mmCIF file of the N, C-alpha and C atoms, coordinates in Angstrom:
data_MODEL
# 
_entry.id   MODEL 
# 
loop_
_atom_site.group_PDB 
_atom_site.id 
_atom_site.type_symbol 
_atom_site.label_atom_id 
_atom_site.label_alt_id 
_atom_site.label_comp_id 
_atom_site.label_asym_id 
_atom_site.label_entity_id 
_atom_site.label_seq_id 
_atom_site.pdbx_PDB_ins_code 
_atom_site.Cartn_x 
_atom_site.Cartn_y 
_atom_site.Cartn_z 
_atom_site.occupancy 
_atom_site.B_iso_or_equiv 
_atom_site.pdbx_formal_charge 
_atom_site.auth_seq_id 
_atom_site.auth_comp_id 
_atom_site.auth_asym_id 
_atom_site.auth_atom_id 
_atom_site.pdbx_PDB_model_num 
ATOM 1   N N  . MET A 1 1  ? 8.554   -15.364 33.983 1.00 0.00 ? 1  MET A N  1 
ATOM 2   C CA . MET A 1 1  ? 7.821   -16.408 33.300 1.00 0.00 ? 1  MET A CA 1 
ATOM 3   C C  . MET A 1 1  ? 6.387   -15.943 33.071 1.00 0.00 ? 1  MET A C  1 
ATOM 4   N N  . ALA A 1 2  ? 5.896   -16.158 31.871 1.00 0.00 ? 2  ALA A N  1 
ATOM 5   C CA . ALA A 1 2  ? 4.549   -15.731 31.520 1.00 0.00 ? 2  ALA A CA 1 
ATOM 6   C C  . ALA A 1 2  ? 3.506   -16.609 32.202 1.00 0.00 ? 2  ALA A C  1 
ATOM 7   N N  . ARG A 1 3  ? 2.439   -15.995 32.645 1.00 0.00 ? 3  ARG A N  1 
ATOM 8   C CA . ARG A 1 3  ? 1.336   -16.762 33.218 1.00 0.00 ? 3  ARG A CA 1 
ATOM 9   C C  . ARG A 1 3  ? 0.454   -17.333 32.122 1.00 0.00 ? 3  ARG A C  1 
ATOM 10  N N  . ILE A 1 4  ? 0.387   -16.610 31.019 1.00 0.00 ? 4  ILE A N  1 
ATOM 11  C CA . ILE A 1 4  ? -0.358  -17.074 29.851 1.00 0.00 ? 4  ILE A CA 1 
ATOM 12  C C  . ILE A 1 4  ? 0.661   -17.237 28.730 1.00 0.00 ? 4  ILE A C  1 
ATOM 13  N N  . ARG A 1 5  ? 0.731   -18.419 28.169 1.00 0.00 ? 5  ARG A N  1 
ATOM 14  C CA . ARG A 1 5  ? 1.729   -18.705 27.140 1.00 0.00 ? 5  ARG A CA 1 
ATOM 15  C C  . ARG A 1 5  ? 1.418   -17.924 25.866 1.00 0.00 ? 5  ARG A C  1 
ATOM 16  N N  . PRO A 1 6  ? 2.362   -17.115 25.391 1.00 0.00 ? 6  PRO A N  1 
ATOM 17  C CA . PRO A 1 6  ? 2.160   -16.396 24.134 1.00 0.00 ? 6  PRO A CA 1 
ATOM 18  C C  . PRO A 1 6  ? 2.037   -17.383 22.971 1.00 0.00 ? 6  PRO A C  1 
ATOM 19  N N  . LEU A 1 7  ? 1.144   -17.077 22.044 1.00 0.00 ? 7  LEU A N  1 
ATOM 20  C CA . LEU A 1 7  ? 0.923   -17.947 20.892 1.00 0.00 ? 7  LEU A CA 1 
ATOM 21  C C  . LEU A 1 7  ? 1.988   -17.735 19.822 1.00 0.00 ? 7  LEU A C  1 
ATOM 22  N N  . THR A 1 8  ? 2.218   -18.765 19.048 1.00 0.00 ? 8  THR A N  1 
ATOM 23  C CA . THR A 1 8  ? 3.130   -18.680 17.910 1.00 0.00 ? 8  THR A CA 1 
ATOM 24  C C  . THR A 1 8  ? 2.317   -18.362 16.657 1.00 0.00 ? 8  THR A C  1 
ATOM 25  N N  . PRO A 1 9  ? 2.966   -17.918 15.597 1.00 0.00 ? 9  PRO A N  1 
ATOM 26  C CA . PRO A 1 9  ? 2.231   -17.638 14.352 1.00 0.00 ? 9  PRO A CA 1 
ATOM 27  C C  . PRO A 1 9  ? 1.466   -18.854 13.824 1.00 0.00 ? 9  PRO A C  1 
ATOM 28  N N  . GLN A 1 10 ? 1.955   -20.050 14.087 1.00 0.00 ? 10 GLN A N  1 
ATOM 29  C CA . GLN A 1 10 ? 1.284   -21.260 13.613 1.00 0.00 ? 10 GLN A CA 1 
ATOM 30  C C  . GLN A 1 10 ? -0.008  -21.556 14.375 1.00 0.00 ? 10 GLN A C  1 
ATOM 31  N N  . GLU A 1 11 ? -0.194  -20.929 15.516 1.00 0.00 ? 11 GLU A N  1 
ATOM 32  C CA . GLU A 1 11 ? -1.349  -21.221 16.367 1.00 0.00 ? 11 GLU A CA 1 
ATOM 33  C C  . GLU A 1 11 ? -2.492  -20.222 16.217 1.00 0.00 ? 11 GLU A C  1 
ATOM 34  N N  . VAL A 1 12 ? -2.327  -19.211 15.391 1.00 0.00 ? 12 VAL A N  1 
ATOM 35  C CA . VAL A 1 12 ? -3.332  -18.148 15.320 1.00 0.00 ? 12 VAL A CA 1 
ATOM 36  C C  . VAL A 1 12 ? -4.091  -18.193 14.000 1.00 0.00 ? 12 VAL A C  1 
ATOM 37  N N  . ASP A 1 13 ? -5.210  -17.468 13.958 1.00 0.00 ? 13 ASP A N  1 
ATOM 38  C CA . ASP A 1 13 ? -5.993  -17.400 12.727 1.00 0.00 ? 13 ASP A CA 1 
ATOM 39  C C  . ASP A 1 13 ? -5.284  -16.528 11.687 1.00 0.00 ? 13 ASP A C  1 
ATOM 40  N N  . GLN A 1 14 ? -5.825  -16.512 10.479 1.00 0.00 ? 14 GLN A N  1 
ATOM 41  C CA . GLN A 1 14 ? -5.176  -15.815 9.374  1.00 0.00 ? 14 GLN A CA 1 
ATOM 42  C C  . GLN A 1 14 ? -5.029  -14.318 9.641  1.00 0.00 ? 14 GLN A C  1 
ATOM 43  N N  . GLU A 1 15 ? -6.071  -13.678 10.161 1.00 0.00 ? 15 GLU A N  1 
ATOM 44  C CA . GLU A 1 15 ? -6.001  -12.237 10.417 1.00 0.00 ? 15 GLU A CA 1 
ATOM 45  C C  . GLU A 1 15 ? -4.923  -11.913 11.460 1.00 0.00 ? 15 GLU A C  1 
ATOM 46  N N  . SER A 1 16 ? -4.846  -12.713 12.505 1.00 0.00 ? 16 SER A N  1 
ATOM 47  C CA . SER A 1 16 ? -3.808  -12.511 13.524 1.00 0.00 ? 16 SER A CA 1 
ATOM 48  C C  . SER A 1 16 ? -2.429  -12.773 12.940 1.00 0.00 ? 16 SER A C  1 
ATOM 49  N N  . ARG A 1 17 ? -2.322  -13.768 12.081 1.00 0.00 ? 17 ARG A N  1 
ATOM 50  C CA . ARG A 1 17 ? -1.039  -14.068 11.443 1.00 0.00 ? 17 ARG A CA 1 
ATOM 51  C C  . ARG A 1 17 ? -0.566  -12.883 10.604 1.00 0.00 ? 17 ARG A C  1 
ATOM 52  N N  . GLU A 1 18 ? -1.492  -12.201 9.942  1.00 0.00 ? 18 GLU A N  1 
ATOM 53  C CA . GLU A 1 18 ? -1.130  -11.018 9.152  1.00 0.00 ? 18 GLU A CA 1 
ATOM 54  C C  . GLU A 1 18 ? -0.593  -9.902  10.051 1.00 0.00 ? 18 GLU A C  1 
ATOM 55  N N  . ILE A 1 19 ? -1.183  -9.742  11.223 1.00 0.00 ? 19 ILE A N  1 
ATOM 56  C CA . ILE A 1 19 ? -0.686  -8.750  12.183 1.00 0.00 ? 19 ILE A CA 1 
ATOM 57  C C  . ILE A 1 19 ? 0.706   -9.153  12.658 1.00 0.00 ? 19 ILE A C  1 
ATOM 58  N N  . PHE A 1 20 ? 0.887   -10.426 12.955 1.00 0.00 ? 20 PHE A N  1 
ATOM 59  C CA . PHE A 1 20 ? 2.207   -10.916 13.359 1.00 0.00 ? 20 PHE A CA 1 
ATOM 60  C C  . PHE A 1 20 ? 3.240   -10.632 12.272 1.00 0.00 ? 20 PHE A C  1 
ATOM 61  N N  . GLU A 1 21 ? 2.873   -10.883 11.017 1.00 0.00 ? 21 GLU A N  1 
ATOM 62  C CA . GLU A 1 21 ? 3.799   -10.639 9.904  1.00 0.00 ? 21 GLU A CA 1 
ATOM 63  C C  . GLU A 1 21 ? 4.144   -9.154  9.793  1.00 0.00 ? 21 GLU A C  1 
ATOM 64  N N  . ALA A 1 22 ? 3.166   -8.284  10.068 1.00 0.00 ? 22 ALA A N  1 
ATOM 65  C CA . ALA A 1 22 ? 3.435   -6.839  10.043 1.00 0.00 ? 22 ALA A CA 1 
ATOM 66  C C  . ALA A 1 22 ? 4.458   -6.476  11.120 1.00 0.00 ? 22 ALA A C  1 
ATOM 67  N N  . PHE A 1 23 ? 4.322   -7.062  12.306 1.00 0.00 ? 23 PHE A N  1 
ATOM 68  C CA . PHE A 1 23 ? 5.310   -6.821  13.367 1.00 0.00 ? 23 PHE A CA 1 
ATOM 69  C C  . PHE A 1 23 ? 6.692   -7.292  12.935 1.00 0.00 ? 23 PHE A C  1 
ATOM 70  N N  . LEU A 1 24 ? 6.757   -8.473  12.358 1.00 0.00 ? 24 LEU A N  1 
ATOM 71  C CA . LEU A 1 24 ? 8.052   -8.996  11.921 1.00 0.00 ? 24 LEU A CA 1 
ATOM 72  C C  . LEU A 1 24 ? 8.696   -8.077  10.896 1.00 0.00 ? 24 LEU A C  1 
ATOM 73  N N  . LYS A 1 25 ? 7.894   -7.552  9.996  1.00 0.00 ? 25 LYS A N  1 
ATOM 74  C CA . LYS A 1 25 ? 8.417   -6.653  8.965  1.00 0.00 ? 25 LYS A CA 1 
ATOM 75  C C  . LYS A 1 25 ? 8.891   -5.332  9.576  1.00 0.00 ? 25 LYS A C  1 
ATOM 76  N N  . GLN A 1 26 ? 8.117   -4.787  10.521 1.00 0.00 ? 26 GLN A N  1 
ATOM 77  C CA . GLN A 1 26 ? 8.419   -3.481  11.110 1.00 0.00 ? 26 GLN A CA 1 
ATOM 78  C C  . GLN A 1 26 ? 9.505   -3.552  12.176 1.00 0.00 ? 26 GLN A C  1 
ATOM 79  N N  . ARG A 1 27 ? 9.474   -4.607  13.010 1.00 0.00 ? 27 ARG A N  1 
ATOM 80  C CA . ARG A 1 27 ? 10.326  -4.652  14.200 1.00 0.00 ? 27 ARG A CA 1 
ATOM 81  C C  . ARG A 1 27 ? 11.329  -5.797  14.208 1.00 0.00 ? 27 ARG A C  1 
ATOM 82  N N  . GLY A 1 28 ? 11.056  -6.816  13.416 1.00 0.00 ? 28 GLY A N  1 
ATOM 83  C CA . GLY A 1 28 ? 11.914  -7.995  13.433 1.00 0.00 ? 28 GLY A CA 1 
ATOM 84  C C  . GLY A 1 28 ? 11.514  -9.022  14.478 1.00 0.00 ? 28 GLY A C  1 
ATOM 85  N N  . ASN A 1 29 ? 10.470  -8.711  15.265 1.00 0.00 ? 29 ASN A N  1 
ATOM 86  C CA . ASN A 1 29 ? 9.962   -9.657  16.255 1.00 0.00 ? 29 ASN A CA 1 
ATOM 87  C C  . ASN A 1 29 ? 8.483   -9.375  16.509 1.00 0.00 ? 29 ASN A C  1 
ATOM 88  N N  . ILE A 1 30 ? 7.855   -10.283 17.238 1.00 0.00 ? 30 ILE A N  1 
ATOM 89  C CA . ILE A 1 30 ? 6.452   -10.113 17.629 1.00 0.00 ? 30 ILE A CA 1 
ATOM 90  C C  . ILE A 1 30 ? 6.442   -9.955  19.143 1.00 0.00 ? 30 ILE A C  1 
ATOM 91  N N  . PRO A 1 31 ? 6.068   -8.780  19.652 1.00 0.00 ? 31 PRO A N  1 
ATOM 92  C CA . PRO A 1 31 ? 6.065   -8.593  21.106 1.00 0.00 ? 31 PRO A CA 1 
ATOM 93  C C  . PRO A 1 31 ? 5.157   -9.618  21.806 1.00 0.00 ? 31 PRO A C  1 
ATOM 94  N N  . ASN A 1 32 ? 5.629   -10.136 22.939 1.00 0.00 ? 32 ASN A N  1 
ATOM 95  C CA . ASN A 1 32 ? 4.854   -11.133 23.679 1.00 0.00 ? 32 ASN A CA 1 
ATOM 96  C C  . ASN A 1 32 ? 3.468   -10.635 24.051 1.00 0.00 ? 32 ASN A C  1 
ATOM 97  N N  . MET A 1 33 ? 3.335   -9.350  24.330 1.00 0.00 ? 33 MET A N  1 
ATOM 98  C CA . MET A 1 33 ? 2.014   -8.814  24.665 1.00 0.00 ? 33 MET A CA 1 
ATOM 99  C C  . MET A 1 33 ? 1.024   -9.103  23.543 1.00 0.00 ? 33 MET A C  1 
ATOM 100 N N  . PHE A 1 34 ? 1.447   -8.882  22.301 1.00 0.00 ? 34 PHE A N  1 
ATOM 101 C CA . PHE A 1 34 ? 0.558   -9.100  21.167 1.00 0.00 ? 34 PHE A CA 1 
ATOM 102 C C  . PHE A 1 34 ? 0.378   -10.589 20.886 1.00 0.00 ? 34 PHE A C  1 
ATOM 103 N N  . ARG A 1 35 ? 1.403   -11.383 21.147 1.00 0.00 ? 35 ARG A N  1 
ATOM 104 C CA . ARG A 1 35 ? 1.265   -12.833 20.994 1.00 0.00 ? 35 ARG A CA 1 
ATOM 105 C C  . ARG A 1 35 ? 0.255   -13.385 21.996 1.00 0.00 ? 35 ARG A C  1 
ATOM 106 N N  . THR A 1 36 ? 0.179   -12.777 23.169 1.00 0.00 ? 36 THR A N  1 
ATOM 107 C CA . THR A 1 36 ? -0.792  -13.199 24.173 1.00 0.00 ? 36 THR A CA 1 
ATOM 108 C C  . THR A 1 36 ? -2.187  -12.689 23.831 1.00 0.00 ? 36 THR A C  1 
ATOM 109 N N  . LEU A 1 37 ? -2.272  -11.457 23.336 1.00 0.00 ? 37 LEU A N  1 
ATOM 110 C CA . LEU A 1 37 ? -3.575  -10.921 22.928 1.00 0.00 ? 37 LEU A CA 1 
ATOM 111 C C  . LEU A 1 37 ? -4.203  -11.738 21.805 1.00 0.00 ? 37 LEU A C  1 
ATOM 112 N N  . ALA A 1 38 ? -3.413  -12.510 21.085 1.00 0.00 ? 38 ALA A N  1 
ATOM 113 C CA . ALA A 1 38 ? -3.926  -13.305 19.967 1.00 0.00 ? 38 ALA A CA 1 
ATOM 114 C C  . ALA A 1 38 ? -4.917  -14.382 20.418 1.00 0.00 ? 38 ALA A C  1 
ATOM 115 N N  . TYR A 1 39 ? -5.002  -14.662 21.719 1.00 0.00 ? 39 TYR A N  1 
ATOM 116 C CA . TYR A 1 39 ? -6.054  -15.555 22.202 1.00 0.00 ? 39 TYR A CA 1 
ATOM 117 C C  . TYR A 1 39 ? -7.430  -14.951 21.933 1.00 0.00 ? 39 TYR A C  1 
ATOM 118 N N  . ARG A 1 40 ? -7.467  -13.630 21.843 1.00 0.00 ? 40 ARG A N  1 
ATOM 119 C CA . ARG A 1 40 ? -8.700  -12.899 21.518 1.00 0.00 ? 40 ARG A CA 1 
ATOM 120 C C  . ARG A 1 40 ? -8.416  -12.043 20.285 1.00 0.00 ? 40 ARG A C  1 
ATOM 121 N N  . PRO A 1 41 ? -8.571  -12.602 19.086 1.00 0.00 ? 41 PRO A N  1 
ATOM 122 C CA . PRO A 1 41 ? -8.180  -11.905 17.857 1.00 0.00 ? 41 PRO A CA 1 
ATOM 123 C C  . PRO A 1 41 ? -8.785  -10.514 17.699 1.00 0.00 ? 41 PRO A C  1 
ATOM 124 N N  . GLU A 1 42 ? -10.002 -10.319 18.173 1.00 0.00 ? 42 GLU A N  1 
ATOM 125 C CA . GLU A 1 42 ? -10.627 -9.000  18.034 1.00 0.00 ? 42 GLU A CA 1 
ATOM 126 C C  . GLU A 1 42 ? -9.909  -7.959  18.897 1.00 0.00 ? 42 GLU A C  1 
ATOM 127 N N  . ILE A 1 43 ? -9.416  -8.376  20.061 1.00 0.00 ? 43 ILE A N  1 
ATOM 128 C CA . ILE A 1 43 ? -8.659  -7.466  20.925 1.00 0.00 ? 43 ILE A CA 1 
ATOM 129 C C  . ILE A 1 43 ? -7.273  -7.220  20.331 1.00 0.00 ? 43 ILE A C  1 
ATOM 130 N N  . LEU A 1 44 ? -6.648  -8.262  19.791 1.00 0.00 ? 44 LEU A N  1 
ATOM 131 C CA . LEU A 1 44 ? -5.353  -8.101  19.125 1.00 0.00 ? 44 LEU A CA 1 
ATOM 132 C C  . LEU A 1 44 ? -5.464  -7.074  18.005 1.00 0.00 ? 44 LEU A C  1 
ATOM 133 N N  . LYS A 1 45 ? -6.484  -7.192  17.181 1.00 0.00 ? 45 LYS A N  1 
ATOM 134 C CA . LYS A 1 45 ? -6.662  -6.271  16.052 1.00 0.00 ? 45 LYS A CA 1 
ATOM 135 C C  . LYS A 1 45 ? -6.833  -4.834  16.543 1.00 0.00 ? 45 LYS A C  1 
ATOM 136 N N  . THR A 1 46 ? -7.674  -4.641  17.551 1.00 0.00 ? 46 THR A N  1 
ATOM 137 C CA . THR A 1 46 ? -7.913  -3.301  18.092 1.00 0.00 ? 46 THR A CA 1 
ATOM 138 C C  . THR A 1 46 ? -6.640  -2.719  18.703 1.00 0.00 ? 46 THR A C  1 
ATOM 139 N N  . ALA A 1 47 ? -5.920  -3.518  19.479 1.00 0.00 ? 47 ALA A N  1 
ATOM 140 C CA . ALA A 1 47 ? -4.683  -3.038  20.112 1.00 0.00 ? 47 ALA A CA 1 
ATOM 141 C C  . ALA A 1 47 ? -3.640  -2.695  19.059 1.00 0.00 ? 47 ALA A C  1 
ATOM 142 N N  . TYR A 1 48 ? -3.523  -3.525  18.033 1.00 0.00 ? 48 TYR A N  1 
ATOM 143 C CA . TYR A 1 48 ? -2.553  -3.256  16.968 1.00 0.00 ? 48 TYR A CA 1 
ATOM 144 C C  . TYR A 1 48 ? -2.890  -1.953  16.246 1.00 0.00 ? 48 TYR A C  1 
ATOM 145 N N  . GLN A 1 49 ? -4.164  -1.753  15.944 1.00 0.00 ? 49 GLN A N  1 
ATOM 146 C CA . GLN A 1 49 ? -4.580  -0.510  15.284 1.00 0.00 ? 49 GLN A CA 1 
ATOM 147 C C  . GLN A 1 49 ? -4.278  0.697   16.165 1.00 0.00 ? 49 GLN A C  1 
ATOM 148 N N  . HIS A 1 50 ? -4.542  0.577   17.458 1.00 0.00 ? 50 HIS A N  1 
ATOM 149 C CA . HIS A 1 50 ? -4.288  1.678   18.392 1.00 0.00 ? 50 HIS A CA 1 
ATOM 150 C C  . HIS A 1 50 ? -2.800  2.023   18.434 1.00 0.00 ? 50 HIS A C  1 
ATOM 151 N N  . PHE A 1 51 ? -1.967  1.026   18.673 1.00 0.00 ? 51 PHE A N  1 
ATOM 152 C CA . PHE A 1 51 ? -0.531  1.284   18.775 1.00 0.00 ? 51 PHE A CA 1 
ATOM 153 C C  . PHE A 1 51 ? 0.043   1.799   17.461 1.00 0.00 ? 51 PHE A C  1 
ATOM 154 N N  . SER A 1 52 ? -0.445  1.273   16.346 1.00 0.00 ? 52 SER A N  1 
ATOM 155 C CA . SER A 1 52 ? 0.029   1.757   15.043 1.00 0.00 ? 52 SER A CA 1 
ATOM 156 C C  . SER A 1 52 ? -0.339  3.215   14.841 1.00 0.00 ? 52 SER A C  1 
ATOM 157 N N  . THR A 1 53 ? -1.546  3.582   15.232 1.00 0.00 ? 53 THR A N  1 
ATOM 158 C CA . THR A 1 53 ? -1.982  4.972   15.096 1.00 0.00 ? 53 THR A CA 1 
ATOM 159 C C  . THR A 1 53 ? -1.140  5.889   15.971 1.00 0.00 ? 53 THR A C  1 
ATOM 160 N N  . VAL A 1 54 ? -0.919  5.489   17.210 1.00 0.00 ? 54 VAL A N  1 
ATOM 161 C CA . VAL A 1 54 ? -0.116  6.313   18.122 1.00 0.00 ? 54 VAL A CA 1 
ATOM 162 C C  . VAL A 1 54 ? 1.303   6.498   17.580 1.00 0.00 ? 54 VAL A C  1 
ATOM 163 N N  . LEU A 1 55 ? 1.908   5.427   17.102 1.00 0.00 ? 55 LEU A N  1 
ATOM 164 C CA . LEU A 1 55 ? 3.300   5.506   16.653 1.00 0.00 ? 55 LEU A CA 1 
ATOM 165 C C  . LEU A 1 55 ? 3.472   6.186   15.302 1.00 0.00 ? 55 LEU A C  1 
ATOM 166 N N  . HIS A 1 56 ? 2.524   5.995   14.402 1.00 0.00 ? 56 HIS A N  1 
ATOM 167 C CA . HIS A 1 56 ? 2.742   6.410   13.013 1.00 0.00 ? 56 HIS A CA 1 
ATOM 168 C C  . HIS A 1 56 ? 1.982   7.659   12.584 1.00 0.00 ? 56 HIS A C  1 
ATOM 169 N N  . THR A 1 57 ? 1.320   8.335   13.497 1.00 0.00 ? 57 THR A N  1 
ATOM 170 C CA . THR A 1 57 ? 0.638   9.579   13.143 1.00 0.00 ? 57 THR A CA 1 
ATOM 171 C C  . THR A 1 57 ? 1.115   10.699  14.060 1.00 0.00 ? 57 THR A C  1 
ATOM 172 N N  . GLY A 1 58 ? 0.837   11.914  13.658 1.00 0.00 ? 58 GLY A N  1 
ATOM 173 C CA . GLY A 1 58 ? 1.221   13.066  14.468 1.00 0.00 ? 58 GLY A CA 1 
ATOM 174 C C  . GLY A 1 58 ? 2.548   13.640  14.021 1.00 0.00 ? 58 GLY A C  1 
ATOM 175 N N  . THR A 1 59 ? 3.001   14.642  14.758 1.00 0.00 ? 59 THR A N  1 
ATOM 176 C CA . THR A 1 59 ? 4.211   15.364  14.373 1.00 0.00 ? 59 THR A CA 1 
ATOM 177 C C  . THR A 1 59 ? 5.457   14.931  15.146 1.00 0.00 ? 59 THR A C  1 
ATOM 178 N N  . VAL A 1 60 ? 5.292   14.138  16.184 1.00 0.00 ? 60 VAL A N  1 
ATOM 179 C CA . VAL A 1 60 ? 6.437   13.679  16.978 1.00 0.00 ? 60 VAL A CA 1 
ATOM 180 C C  . VAL A 1 60 ? 7.053   12.465  16.279 1.00 0.00 ? 60 VAL A C  1 
ATOM 181 N N  . ASP A 1 61 ? 8.373   12.485  16.125 1.00 0.00 ? 61 ASP A N  1 
ATOM 182 C CA . ASP A 1 61 ? 9.092   11.403  15.465 1.00 0.00 ? 61 ASP A CA 1 
ATOM 183 C C  . ASP A 1 61 ? 8.891   10.085  16.214 1.00 0.00 ? 61 ASP A C  1 
ATOM 184 N N  . ILE A 1 62 ? 8.761   8.996   15.469 1.00 0.00 ? 62 ILE A N  1 
ATOM 185 C CA . ILE A 1 62 ? 8.522   7.684   16.068 1.00 0.00 ? 62 ILE A CA 1 
ATOM 186 C C  . ILE A 1 62 ? 9.631   7.294   17.041 1.00 0.00 ? 62 ILE A C  1 
ATOM 187 N N  . ARG A 1 63 ? 10.876  7.650   16.736 1.00 0.00 ? 63 ARG A N  1 
ATOM 188 C CA . ARG A 1 63 ? 11.988  7.316   17.641 1.00 0.00 ? 63 ARG A CA 1 
ATOM 189 C C  . ARG A 1 63 ? 11.819  7.998   18.991 1.00 0.00 ? 63 ARG A C  1 
ATOM 190 N N  . LEU A 1 64 ? 11.365  9.251   18.983 1.00 0.00 ? 64 LEU A N  1 
ATOM 191 C CA . LEU A 1 64 ? 11.142  9.962   20.239 1.00 0.00 ? 64 LEU A CA 1 
ATOM 192 C C  . LEU A 1 64 ? 9.993   9.322   21.016 1.00 0.00 ? 64 LEU A C  1 
ATOM 193 N N  . LYS A 1 65 ? 8.934   8.935   20.316 1.00 0.00 ? 65 LYS A N  1 
ATOM 194 C CA . LYS A 1 65 ? 7.813   8.262   20.990 1.00 0.00 ? 65 LYS A CA 1 
ATOM 195 C C  . LYS A 1 65 ? 8.289   6.983   21.671 1.00 0.00 ? 65 LYS A C  1 
ATOM 196 N N  . GLU A 1 66 ? 9.124   6.216   20.979 1.00 0.00 ? 66 GLU A N  1 
ATOM 197 C CA . GLU A 1 66 ? 9.626   4.973   21.559 1.00 0.00 ? 66 GLU A CA 1 
ATOM 198 C C  . GLU A 1 66 ? 10.553  5.240   22.742 1.00 0.00 ? 66 GLU A C  1 
ATOM 199 N N  . MET A 1 67 ? 11.374  6.290   22.648 1.00 0.00 ? 67 MET A N  1 
ATOM 200 C CA . MET A 1 67 ? 12.254  6.642   23.771 1.00 0.00 ? 67 MET A CA 1 
ATOM 201 C C  . MET A 1 67 ? 11.437  7.065   24.987 1.00 0.00 ? 67 MET A C  1 
ATOM 202 N N  . VAL A 1 68 ? 10.362  7.800   24.773 1.00 0.00 ? 68 VAL A N  1 
ATOM 203 C CA . VAL A 1 68 ? 9.492   8.205   25.878 1.00 0.00 ? 68 VAL A CA 1 
ATOM 204 C C  . VAL A 1 68 ? 8.882   6.965   26.531 1.00 0.00 ? 68 VAL A C  1 
ATOM 205 N N  . ALA A 1 69 ? 8.428   6.022   25.723 1.00 0.00 ? 69 ALA A N  1 
ATOM 206 C CA . ALA A 1 69 ? 7.835   4.796   26.271 1.00 0.00 ? 69 ALA A CA 1 
ATOM 207 C C  . ALA A 1 69 ? 8.850   4.025   27.112 1.00 0.00 ? 69 ALA A C  1 
ATOM 208 N N  . VAL A 1 70 ? 10.073  3.929   26.626 1.00 0.00 ? 70 VAL A N  1 
ATOM 209 C CA . VAL A 1 70 ? 11.122  3.225   27.376 1.00 0.00 ? 70 VAL A CA 1 
ATOM 210 C C  . VAL A 1 70 ? 11.416  3.955   28.683 1.00 0.00 ? 70 VAL A C  1 
ATOM 211 N N  . ARG A 1 71 ? 11.516  5.266   28.630 1.00 0.00 ? 71 ARG A N  1 
ATOM 212 C CA . ARG A 1 71 ? 11.828  6.049   29.839 1.00 0.00 ? 71 ARG A CA 1 
ATOM 213 C C  . ARG A 1 71 ? 10.708  5.942   30.870 1.00 0.00 ? 71 ARG A C  1 
ATOM 214 N N  . VAL A 1 72 ? 9.473   6.000   30.425 1.00 0.00 ? 72 VAL A N  1 
ATOM 215 C CA . VAL A 1 72 ? 8.346   5.857   31.355 1.00 0.00 ? 72 VAL A CA 1 
ATOM 216 C C  . VAL A 1 72 ? 8.393   4.480   32.012 1.00 0.00 ? 72 VAL A C  1 
ATOM 217 N N  . SER A 1 73 ? 8.717   3.453   31.238 1.00 0.00 ? 73 SER A N  1 
ATOM 218 C CA . SER A 1 73 ? 8.849   2.109   31.806 1.00 0.00 ? 73 SER A CA 1 
ATOM 219 C C  . SER A 1 73 ? 9.950   2.067   32.856 1.00 0.00 ? 73 SER A C  1 
ATOM 220 N N  . GLN A 1 74 ? 11.076  2.719   32.564 1.00 0.00 ? 74 GLN A N  1 
ATOM 221 C CA . GLN A 1 74 ? 12.174  2.766   33.536 1.00 0.00 ? 74 GLN A CA 1 
ATOM 222 C C  . GLN A 1 74 ? 11.745  3.475   34.813 1.00 0.00 ? 74 GLN A C  1 
ATOM 223 N N  . LEU A 1 75 ? 11.091  4.612   34.665 1.00 0.00 ? 75 LEU A N  1 
ATOM 224 C CA . LEU A 1 75 ? 10.656  5.377   35.837 1.00 0.00 ? 75 LEU A CA 1 
ATOM 225 C C  . LEU A 1 75 ? 9.660   4.597   36.681 1.00 0.00 ? 75 LEU A C  1 
ATOM 226 N N  . ASN A 1 76 ? 8.863   3.757   36.033 1.00 0.00 ? 76 ASN A N  1 
ATOM 227 C CA . ASN A 1 76 ? 7.888   2.936   36.747 1.00 0.00 ? 76 ASN A CA 1 
ATOM 228 C C  . ASN A 1 76 ? 8.475   1.605   37.207 1.00 0.00 ? 76 ASN A C  1 
ATOM 229 N N  . GLN A 1 77 ? 9.784   1.442   36.995 1.00 0.00 ? 77 GLN A N  1 
ATOM 230 C CA . GLN A 1 77 ? 10.512  0.242   37.400 1.00 0.00 ? 77 GLN A CA 1 
ATOM 231 C C  . GLN A 1 77 ? 9.900   -1.037  36.831 1.00 0.00 ? 77 GLN A C  1 
ATOM 232 N N  . CYS A 1 78 ? 9.463   -0.950  35.573 1.00 0.00 ? 78 CYS A N  1 
ATOM 233 C CA . CYS A 1 78 ? 8.928   -2.133  34.900 1.00 0.00 ? 78 CYS A CA 1 
ATOM 234 C C  . CYS A 1 78 ? 10.057  -3.130  34.678 1.00 0.00 ? 78 CYS A C  1 
ATOM 235 N N  . GLN A 1 79 ? 9.808   -4.370  34.960 1.00 0.00 ? 79 GLN A N  1 
ATOM 236 C CA . GLN A 1 79 ? 10.834  -5.395  34.787 1.00 0.00 ? 79 GLN A CA 1 
ATOM 237 C C  . GLN A 1 79 ? 10.825  -5.974  33.387 1.00 0.00 ? 79 GLN A C  1 
ATOM 238 N N  . TYR A 1 80 ? 9.788   -5.707  32.629 1.00 0.00 ? 80 TYR A N  1 
ATOM 239 C CA . TYR A 1 80 ? 9.689   -6.293  31.286 1.00 0.00 ? 80 TYR A CA 1 
ATOM 240 C C  . TYR A 1 80 ? 9.735   -5.217  30.253 1.00 0.00 ? 80 TYR A C  1 
# 
């Protein structure tokens, strides 16, 4: 159970809503982490730019980057 309730697209400002829409287009969902960061739109924007840069630039395929992230989470016994 979340300690801070993630926001819905209807509860955020226009700029945050655009980021949410980008997630929906790219992934089909809005990760709860980003829905929670939307309480601070400036942090949401910065985090989204960071993650987008990490995933979409460089020579390593995005699928491999995502597999590495999942494996690191498993090794760290992350429950979420």
